[in-house]
C-alpha positions, 0 to 999 in steps of 0.5 A: 500500500502506498498511502491510500493507493492499493497496489496488492492483488484483490481476493474478493469477487463480485459480479456486475452486469448491464444491458445498455443499448445507447449512451453510458451507464455510470458505475462510479464507486462500483468498478473502483478496482484493486490491482496488482503492481509489477515493475520497477516502482509502485507509481500507479495504483487504484484508490480505496478498497479492492473489489474484483469484478466482472463487467458484462455487456450482453446483446453485442454483435461480433466486431461491434465496439463496446467501451468499459470505464469507471476504472480509476487509477492513481498516479504518483504524487512525486513522479509523473506517470503516463499510461502507455497501453491497455492489454488483456493478458488472456481472452477467448472469443477473439476479444481484443482491445481496439482502443483506450483513453485516460482522462481526469476522473470526471467525478472530481468536476461533477461528472460521472465516469463511464461504466459500460457503453454499447458505443465506440470510445470515440462516440460523443456519448463517451465524451473523451477528448483524445484516445491513446496514451496520457497522464495518470493524475494522483488521487486525493483524500475523499475519493477525488482526483485520479484518472479514469481508464476507458477500454474499447474492446471488440470480439471477432468470433460468434462465441462470447468474448471473455477476458477472465484474467482482467486487464493490464494497464501499462505505464512509464514513470518519470524519466525512466523508460522502463514500462511497468504493468498494473494488473486490474482484476476486472474480467470483461464479458461481451456476447450476443446472449443475455449472460456472456461467458457464464 
């Protein structure tokens, strides 16, 4: 633990499910997840208590983009941190990351993080200014601050797209070019049925 930032693996499991046809579903406070830190320094972590979970987006045709958000990360107070990539350590059904973005936590300015959206990352409904690498802000007392990571995924196969092992957030800190990885145990499930990957 680094201050109030959790950098250890989560042990509890919860299940979250939503069908959302258009727009976004705010899940702030629900998908604030614990993570496991690897790499040279714990410069990136997650706020608060750790909860592993499954984010499910049913009724999605193959190759249709789905965006998952409300993944809040905390950068270091002393060293600038840049999120460089988001990957799936393993997946089935051809599920792959097709884009990612990082932005200041919208909760701190009266907005709401994106929970799950049946929409591409670049949709006006998502409301990101840019996609790809970006800075991770430090978290503040009381749950403010930090940055929201948004992940767009697609599944290529007719089978459900599942990433049961969660997501990896890659980053660099300060002037060190060595990439580190924050593993977040948020399983992703995308499919055409009511309960993909179950």
